[in-house]
C-alpha positions in Angstrom: 110.3 110.6 62.0 109.0 112.2 65.3 107.1 115.5 65.6 109.2 118.6 65.6 109.6 120.2 69.1 107.9 123.6 69.4 110.0 126.7 69.9 108.8 128.0 73.2 109.4 131.4 74.4 111.4 132.3 77.7 108.6 134.2 79.5 109.2 136.8 82.1 106.1 136.2 84.4 106.1 139.7 85.9 106.3 141.4 82.6 103.4 139.3 81.1 101.3 140.1 84.2 102.0 143.8 83.9 101.1 143.8 80.2 97.8 141.8 81.0 96.9 144.4 83.7 97.2 147.1 81.1 95.6 145.6 78.1 94.7 142.7 76.1 97.2 140.1 74.8 97.1 137.4 72.1 99.0 134.5 73.6 99.7 131.5 71.4 100.5 128.3 73.5 100.7 124.6 73.2 98.0 122.8 75.2 98.8 119.7 77.2 97.2 117.6 74.4 99.8 118.9 71.9 97.4 121.2 70.0 98.0 124.9 69.9 95.5 127.7 71.0 95.4 131.4 70.5 94.0 132.9 73.7 92.9 136.6 73.6 93.2 137.5 77.3 93.6 140.2 80.0 93.8 140.8 83.7 91.9 144.1 83.6 89.1 143.8 86.1 86.8 145.9 83.6 86.4 142.7 81.6 85.7 140.3 84.4 82.0 139.0 84.4 82.4 136.6 87.4 84.8 135.9 90.3 87.9 133.9 89.5 86.6 130.7 91.3 83.3 129.9 92.9 83.1 127.2 95.4 82.4 124.3 93.0 85.3 125.4 90.8 87.6 125.5 93.8 86.7 121.9 94.7 86.9 120.7 91.1 90.3 122.5 90.6 91.7 121.0 93.8 90.7 117.5 92.6 92.1 117.9 89.2 95.4 119.3 90.5 95.9 116.4 92.9 95.3 113.9 90.1 97.6 115.7 87.7 100.7 114.3 89.3 102.9 117.2 88.3 104.3 119.6 90.7 105.6 123.2 90.2 104.0 123.5 86.8 104.0 127.3 86.1 100.4 128.2 85.2 98.9 131.6 84.7 95.1 132.3 85.1 93.6 135.0 82.8 90.3 136.2 81.6 89.4 135.1 78.0 87.8 138.2 76.5 86.2 136.1 73.7 84.7 133.2 75.8 84.0 135.6 78.8 85.5 133.1 81.3 88.7 132.4 83.1 91.3 130.2 81.4 94.7 129.2 82.2 97.9 128.1 80.3 101.3 126.8 81.1 104.0 129.5 81.0 106.6 126.8 79.7 104.4 126.2 76.7 104.0 129.8 75.3 104.9 130.2 71.6 104.2 133.8 71.0 102.8 137.0 72.9 101.3 140.0 71.1 99.7 143.1 72.4 96.2 143.6 70.8 93.6 146.3 70.9 91.0 144.1 72.7 
């Protein structure tokens, strides 16, 4: 018997971005390796401790994207308020979204 397919949410990107710009969200999503992760994240500049990408990260990201082989994968980049760094997740893998107090 195979693994049960997760019940992904239909995500309105503009609404999620608006919510992230106003506060902190808990986003549960399935990672590419099949595990799930709860990400406490925001797009409020107050939290940012560094720029989105420095020059080394830009090059590494360009290399990894070219190796990925997938095109048009919807990805959102957000600030992880617990790890104090940028993270990303695929919008087509979101299981739940909840507003939190930060």
